[in-house]
C-alpha positions as CSV (number, residue, x, y, z in Angstrom):
1,M,-6.8,-22.5,-13.9
2,P,-7.1,-20.9,-17.4
3,T,-4.2,-18.8,-18.5
4,E,-3.4,-16.8,-21.7
5,T,0.0,-15.9,-23.0
6,I,0.4,-12.4,-24.2
7,P,3.4,-11.9,-26.5
8,D,5.7,-8.9,-26.4
9,F,4.2,-7.1,-23.5
10,E,5.8,-3.8,-22.7
11,F,5.6,-2.4,-19.1
12,A,5.2,1.3,-18.4
13,A,8.7,1.2,-16.9
14,G,10.0,0.4,-20.4
15,Q,10.9,-3.3,-20.1
16,T,9.4,-5.8,-22.5
17,V,8.9,-9.5,-21.8
18,D,8.6,-11.9,-24.7
19,E,5.6,-13.6,-23.1
20,L,3.3,-12.5,-20.2
21,T,1.2,-15.2,-18.7
22,V,-2.2,-14.0,-17.4
23,A,-4.4,-16.1,-15.3
24,Y,-8.1,-15.5,-15.4
25,E,-11.6,-17.0,-14.8
26,T,-14.8,-16.5,-16.7
27,Y,-18.4,-17.1,-15.6
28,G,-21.5,-17.2,-17.7
29,E,-21.9,-17.2,-21.5
30,F,-20.7,-14.5,-23.8
31,T,-23.4,-13.1,-26.2
32,G,-21.4,-10.3,-27.7
33,E,-22.5,-7.4,-25.6
34,N,-22.8,-8.7,-22.1
35,A,-19.2,-8.8,-20.9
36,V,-18.4,-7.4,-17.4
37,L,-14.8,-7.2,-16.3
38,V,-14.3,-7.3,-12.5
39,C,-11.0,-5.9,-11.2
40,H,-9.8,-7.4,-7.9
41,A,-8.4,-5.5,-5.0
42,L,-4.8,-5.5,-3.7
43,T,-4.3,-9.2,-2.7
44,G,-7.4,-10.6,-4.4
45,S,-7.3,-13.0,-7.3
46,Q,-9.1,-14.0,-10.5
47,H,-11.4,-16.3,-8.4
48,V,-14.1,-13.7,-7.9
49,A,-17.1,-16.1,-7.7
50,D,-17.6,-19.7,-6.6
51,S,-17.1,-22.3,-9.3
52,P,-16.4,-26.0,-9.4
53,D,-12.9,-25.7,-10.8
54,G,-11.6,-22.3,-9.8
55,T,-9.7,-21.8,-6.6
56,A,-6.6,-19.6,-7.2
57,G,-5.4,-20.6,-3.7
58,Q,-8.7,-19.5,-2.1
59,G,-11.5,-21.8,-1.1
60,H,-14.3,-19.4,-2.1
61,G,-14.7,-16.6,-4.5
62,W,-13.7,-13.3,-2.9
63,W,-16.9,-11.6,-4.0
64,R,-19.1,-14.7,-4.1
65,D,-22.1,-12.9,-2.5
66,V,-22.1,-10.3,-5.3
67,V,-21.0,-12.3,-8.4
68,G,-22.9,-15.5,-9.3
69,P,-26.2,-16.9,-10.6
70,G,-29.0,-14.6,-9.5
71,K,-26.7,-12.2,-7.6
72,A,-26.0,-8.6,-8.2
73,I,-23.6,-9.3,-11.0
74,D,-25.7,-12.1,-12.4
75,T,-23.7,-14.7,-14.2
76,T,-26.8,-16.1,-15.9
77,E,-27.1,-12.7,-17.6
78,Y,-23.5,-11.4,-17.9
79,F,-20.3,-12.9,-19.1
80,V,-18.0,-12.1,-16.2
81,V,-14.2,-12.0,-16.6
82,C,-11.7,-11.5,-13.8
83,A,-8.0,-11.5,-14.4
84,N,-5.1,-11.7,-11.9
85,V,-2.9,-8.7,-12.4
86,P,0.7,-8.7,-13.4
87,G,3.0,-8.7,-10.3
88,S,0.6,-10.9,-8.3
89,C,1.1,-14.5,-7.3
90,Y,-2.1,-16.3,-8.4
91,G,-1.0,-17.5,-11.8
92,T,-0.2,-14.2,-13.6
93,D,3.5,-13.5,-14.0
94,G,5.1,-11.7,-11.1
95,P,8.1,-12.0,-8.8
96,P,7.4,-15.6,-7.8
97,A,7.0,-16.8,-11.5
98,E,9.6,-18.5,-13.5
99,G,11.7,-16.0,-15.5
100,P,13.5,-16.5,-18.9
101,D,16.5,-18.1,-17.2
102,G,14.3,-20.8,-15.5
103,E,14.8,-19.2,-12.1
104,R,12.2,-17.2,-10.1
105,W,12.0,-13.6,-11.3
106,G,12.2,-12.1,-7.7
107,T,12.9,-8.4,-7.8
108,E,14.2,-8.7,-11.4
109,F,10.5,-8.7,-12.5
110,P,9.7,-5.3,-14.2
111,P,8.0,-2.7,-11.9
112,V,4.3,-2.8,-12.5
113,T,1.7,0.0,-12.6
114,V,-2.1,0.1,-12.6
115,G,-1.9,1.0,-16.3
116,D,0.0,-2.2,-16.9
117,W,-2.9,-4.1,-15.3
118,T,-5.4,-2.4,-17.6
119,R,-3.4,-3.0,-20.7
120,S,-2.9,-6.7,-19.8
121,Q,-6.6,-7.0,-19.4
122,R,-7.3,-5.4,-22.7
123,R,-4.9,-7.8,-24.4
124,L,-6.5,-10.7,-22.6
125,L,-10.0,-9.7,-23.7
126,D,-8.7,-9.4,-27.3
127,E,-7.5,-13.0,-27.0
128,L,-10.9,-14.1,-25.7
129,G,-12.7,-12.3,-28.5
130,V,-14.3,-9.7,-26.3
131,G,-14.4,-6.2,-27.8
132,R,-16.4,-3.5,-26.1
133,L,-17.4,-4.2,-22.4
134,H,-20.8,-3.7,-21.0
135,A,-19.1,-2.7,-17.7
136,V,-16.0,-2.6,-15.7
137,V,-16.4,-3.0,-11.9
138,G,-13.7,-2.7,-9.3
139,G,-13.2,-2.0,-5.6
140,S,-10.3,-0.4,-3.7
141,V,-7.3,-0.4,-6.0
142,G,-9.5,-2.5,-8.3
143,G,-11.6,0.7,-8.5
144,M,-8.5,2.6,-9.7
145,N,-8.1,-0.1,-12.3
146,A,-11.7,0.5,-13.4
147,L,-11.1,4.2,-13.6
148,D,-8.0,3.6,-15.7
149,W,-10.3,1.8,-18.2
150,A,-12.5,4.9,-18.4
151,H,-9.3,7.0,-19.0
152,R,-7.3,4.6,-21.2
153,Y,-10.0,3.0,-23.2
154,P,-13.0,5.3,-23.0
155,D,-14.8,3.9,-26.0
156,D,-14.3,0.3,-24.9
157,V,-16.7,0.3,-22.0
158,R,-20.3,1.4,-21.5
159,R,-20.4,1.6,-17.8
160,V,-17.8,2.0,-15.0
161,A,-18.4,1.3,-11.3
162,A,-15.7,2.5,-9.0
163,V,-16.3,1.1,-5.6
164,A,-14.6,2.4,-2.4
165,T,-11.8,4.1,-4.3
166,A,-10.3,7.4,-5.3
167,A,-8.3,9.1,-8.0
168,R,-5.1,8.7,-5.9
169,L,-4.0,7.8,-2.4
170,D,-3.6,10.6,0.2
171,A,-0.4,11.2,2.2
172,Q,-1.5,9.2,5.2
173,C,-2.2,6.1,3.2
174,L,1.1,6.6,1.3
175,G,2.9,6.8,4.6
176,M,1.3,3.7,6.0
177,N,2.1,1.7,2.8
178,A,5.7,2.9,3.1
179,V,5.9,1.5,6.6
180,A,4.4,-1.8,5.4
181,R,7.1,-2.1,2.7
182,R,9.8,-1.4,5.2
183,A,8.5,-4.2,7.4
184,I,9.0,-6.6,4.6
185,R,12.4,-5.3,3.5
186,G,13.6,-5.2,7.1
187,D,13.0,-8.9,7.5
188,P,16.4,-10.6,7.3
189,N,14.8,-13.4,5.3
190,W,13.8,-11.0,2.5
191,N,17.4,-11.1,1.3
192,G,17.0,-8.4,-1.3
193,G,14.0,-10.3,-2.7
194,D,16.0,-13.5,-3.3
195,Y,14.4,-15.9,-0.8
196,Y,12.7,-18.5,-2.9
197,G,15.2,-21.2,-2.1
198,G,15.0,-20.7,1.6
199,E,13.1,-19.1,4.4
200,H,10.5,-16.6,3.3
201,P,10.2,-13.2,5.0
202,T,6.9,-14.2,6.8
203,R,7.4,-12.0,9.8
204,G,7.8,-8.9,7.7
205,L,4.9,-9.8,5.5
206,A,2.8,-10.5,8.5
207,L,3.5,-7.0,9.9
208,A,2.7,-5.4,6.6
209,R,-0.6,-7.3,6.4
210,Q,-1.5,-6.3,10.0
211,L,-0.9,-2.7,9.2
212,G,-3.2,-3.1,6.1
213,H,-6.0,-4.6,8.2
214,L,-5.8,-1.6,10.5
215,M,-6.3,0.6,7.4
216,Y,-9.3,-1.4,6.3
217,L,-11.3,-1.2,9.6
218,S,-13.0,1.9,11.1
219,K,-12.8,3.1,14.7
220,D,-16.4,2.1,15.3
221,S,-16.1,-1.3,13.8
222,M,-12.9,-2.0,15.9
223,A,-14.6,-0.8,19.0
224,D,-17.6,-3.0,18.4
225,K,-15.6,-6.1,17.4
226,F,-12.7,-5.9,19.9
227,G,-13.0,-3.1,22.5
228,R,-10.3,-3.5,25.1
229,R,-11.2,-7.2,25.7
230,T,-8.5,-9.6,26.6
231,A,-8.1,-12.8,24.5
232,G,-8.3,-16.2,26.0
233,R,-4.9,-17.4,25.1
234,E,-1.3,-16.4,25.5
235,A,0.4,-13.9,23.1
236,G,3.2,-14.5,20.8
237,G,3.4,-17.9,19.1
238,D,6.2,-18.5,16.6
239,A,5.7,-15.3,14.5
240,F,5.7,-12.7,17.3
241,P,7.2,-14.0,20.6
242,T,6.6,-11.7,23.5
243,D,9.3,-10.2,25.7
244,P,9.5,-11.2,29.4
245,A,8.1,-7.9,30.7
246,G,5.4,-8.0,28.0
247,A,4.1,-11.3,29.5
248,F,2.8,-9.2,32.5
249,F,0.3,-7.4,30.3
250,P,-2.8,-8.7,28.7
251,Y,-3.0,-10.1,25.2
252,R,-6.0,-8.4,23.7
253,D,-8.7,-9.5,21.2
254,V,-7.5,-7.0,18.7
255,E,-4.0,-8.5,18.8
256,S,-5.3,-12.0,18.5
257,Y,-7.3,-11.0,15.4
258,L,-4.3,-9.4,13.8
259,D,-2.1,-12.4,14.5
260,Y,-4.7,-14.7,13.1
261,Q,-5.2,-12.7,9.9
262,A,-1.4,-12.5,9.4
263,D,-0.9,-16.2,9.9
264,K,-3.5,-16.9,7.2
265,F,-2.1,-14.4,4.8
266,V,1.5,-15.4,4.8
267,E,0.4,-18.9,3.9
268,R,-1.2,-17.7,0.6
269,F,0.7,-14.6,-0.5
270,D,4.1,-13.7,-1.7
271,A,6.1,-10.9,0.0
272,N,7.7,-9.6,-3.2
273,S,4.2,-9.5,-4.9
274,Y,2.9,-7.5,-1.9
275,L,5.8,-4.9,-2.5
276,Y,5.0,-4.7,-6.2
277,L,1.2,-4.3,-5.9
278,V,1.4,-1.7,-3.0
279,R,3.8,0.3,-5.1
280,A,1.4,0.2,-8.1
281,M,-1.4,1.5,-5.9
282,D,0.8,4.2,-4.4
283,D,1.9,5.3,-7.9
284,Y,-1.6,5.6,-9.4
285,D,-2.7,9.2,-10.1
286,L,-5.6,9.6,-12.4
287,A,-4.5,13.2,-13.4
288,A,-0.9,12.2,-14.2
289,G,0.0,13.9,-17.5
290,Y,-3.2,16.0,-17.4
291,D,-4.3,19.3,-15.9
292,S,-6.9,17.6,-13.7
293,D,-8.9,14.5,-13.1
294,A,-11.7,15.9,-15.2
295,D,-9.3,16.3,-18.1
296,A,-8.2,12.7,-17.7
297,L,-11.8,11.5,-17.9
298,A,-13.1,13.9,-20.4
299,A,-13.2,11.4,-23.3
300,F,-15.3,8.8,-21.4
301,P,-18.9,9.1,-22.9
302,G,-20.5,6.3,-20.9
303,E,-22.1,6.1,-17.4
304,A,-20.2,6.0,-14.1
305,L,-21.1,5.0,-10.6
306,A,-19.0,6.1,-7.7
307,L,-19.9,4.0,-4.6
308,S,-18.5,5.0,-1.2
309,F,-19.0,4.2,2.5
310,T,-19.3,6.6,5.4
311,G,-17.0,4.6,7.7
312,D,-14.2,4.3,5.1
313,W,-11.2,6.5,5.9
314,H,-8.9,4.7,3.5
315,F,-10.9,6.0,0.5
316,T,-13.3,8.6,1.9
317,V,-16.8,9.8,0.8
318,E,-15.2,13.1,0.1
319,Q,-12.7,11.6,-2.3
320,S,-15.4,9.7,-4.0
321,E,-17.5,12.9,-4.4
322,A,-14.4,14.6,-5.9
323,L,-14.1,11.8,-8.4
324,A,-17.8,12.0,-9.3
325,D,-17.4,15.8,-9.8
326,A,-14.5,15.1,-12.2
327,L,-16.7,12.7,-14.2
328,R,-19.6,15.2,-14.2
329,D,-17.4,17.8,-15.9
330,G,-17.0,15.5,-18.9
331,A,-19.4,13.7,-21.1
332,A,-20.4,10.9,-18.7
333,D,-23.6,10.4,-16.8
334,V,-22.7,10.0,-13.2
335,A,-24.1,9.0,-9.8
336,H,-22.3,9.0,-6.5
337,H,-24.0,6.5,-4.2
338,V,-23.2,6.7,-0.5
339,V,-23.8,3.8,1.9
340,E,-24.1,4.4,5.6
341,S,-21.7,1.9,7.1
342,D,-19.5,1.4,10.2
343,H,-17.4,-1.3,8.5
344,G,-14.7,0.9,7.1
345,H,-13.0,0.1,3.9
346,D,-13.9,-3.6,4.1
347,A,-17.6,-2.7,3.7
348,F,-17.5,-3.3,0.0
349,L,-16.4,-6.9,0.7
350,V,-18.5,-7.7,3.8
351,E,-21.8,-5.9,3.0
352,P,-23.2,-7.5,-0.1
353,E,-26.7,-6.3,1.0
354,S,-25.5,-2.7,0.6
355,V,-23.3,-3.1,-2.5
356,G,-25.4,-5.5,-4.4
357,P,-28.6,-3.5,-5.2
358,P,-27.1,-0.4,-6.6
359,L,-24.5,-2.4,-8.6
360,A,-27.3,-4.6,-10.0
361,D,-29.4,-1.7,-11.0
362,F,-26.5,0.3,-12.4
363,L,-25.5,-2.6,-14.6
364,A,-29.1,-3.0,-15.8
365,D,-30.2,0.6,-16.1
366,G,-27.2,2.8,-15.6
367,V,-27.5,5.9,-13.3
368,D,-31.3,5.7,-13.7
369,G,-31.3,2.3,-11.8
370,R,-34.0,2.0,-9.2
371,S,-31.7,1.8,-6.1
372,V,-29.0,4.1,-7.5
373,T,-29.0,7.3,-5.5
374,D,-26.9,10.4,-6.1
375,T,-25.4,13.1,-3.9
376,R,-26.1,16.0,-6.3
377,D,-28.4,18.8,-5.2
378,D,-30.6,18.0,-8.1
379,A,-30.5,14.2,-7.6
380,R,-33.8,12.2,-7.6
381,D,-35.4,12.1,-4.2
382,D,-37.9,9.3,-5.0
383,Y,-35.5,6.6,-3.9
384,A,-34.3,6.1,-0.4
385,P,-30.6,5.7,0.3
386,V,-29.4,2.1,0.8
387,H,-29.0,1.2,4.5
388,N,-28.2,-2.2,5.9
389,S,-31.7,-2.6,7.3
390,L,-33.3,-2.5,3.9
391,F,-31.6,-5.7,2.7
392,S,-31.1,-7.6,5.9
393,G,-33.0,-10.6,7.2
């Protein structure tokens, strides 16, 4: 796993570390003007595409159907960089990493912001000899990271693709994230964040992740996938034992799914890192320090693609349209591409047939790309919207 050490890194909270280790992966060959930075989502890693030597704790690249040879982000054409963000647990420094005293940082690690992620990526790219980027692409909170590039380094990137994201979280998502953090901190094994020598707060982390999964799915997708069906095994297990009266009632498919996802997640992720990254997402506000989102993006002269999904209530189509409007008020050329989907927020990960074509065409030709549609009244009408049926089979 490649890493780079960044000296004297100052966090937005004011703390400086002598060295910040950043884990990253690259794909393809750098030709000077073909670099594409991919920003991962909340619990993703630098392992964005399949490669012989990259795992980052995950067997396959998390966007392997979108990034790779001959795929939408074609690694035979682009030099793709993906870096694990500060605060995470996949090789970049965060709470589980070793601190200056030789012990795990725990909650002594500096608070992190999306801006810290962006600045660490800029410093990493400097070390790799990459100047101006052809594009930055990110989904979910990775989309916020991509937007922060347009705001913070407007002359360093030609094109920005913000997928399934928004300028900030709304109150409902803020509230649900607050409950998720309380689940972790309420686990007795959390121990104020100092648990690395003993039992980890797996039950609290499992509950937090289950709440996250409910945010990522839509009502329609949950109805289709689970309905009210009863699972074929008993409830509980070691993580969530049932009460005697509860044993009278059915253990449903949706519960089984959430338990399975939680069991997998606690094996690969760190509870403190989850707290840190969720706080960074909650804190992000594109307009912070400005009069509006448009003012924050006014200096970006490139091209931007906002890509949203109709079934996503975590980051809605309306939020994406507001973001596109903010970009239109500035110097950027903008398209807001809407995908009809019932998959909810997870659509950007599970529908490569919907995400791939507009991304590929945007990277190649900007907002004039063949399959890039726009919601504006004066948008081109000679290209049909992307629906699953167009790229299935």
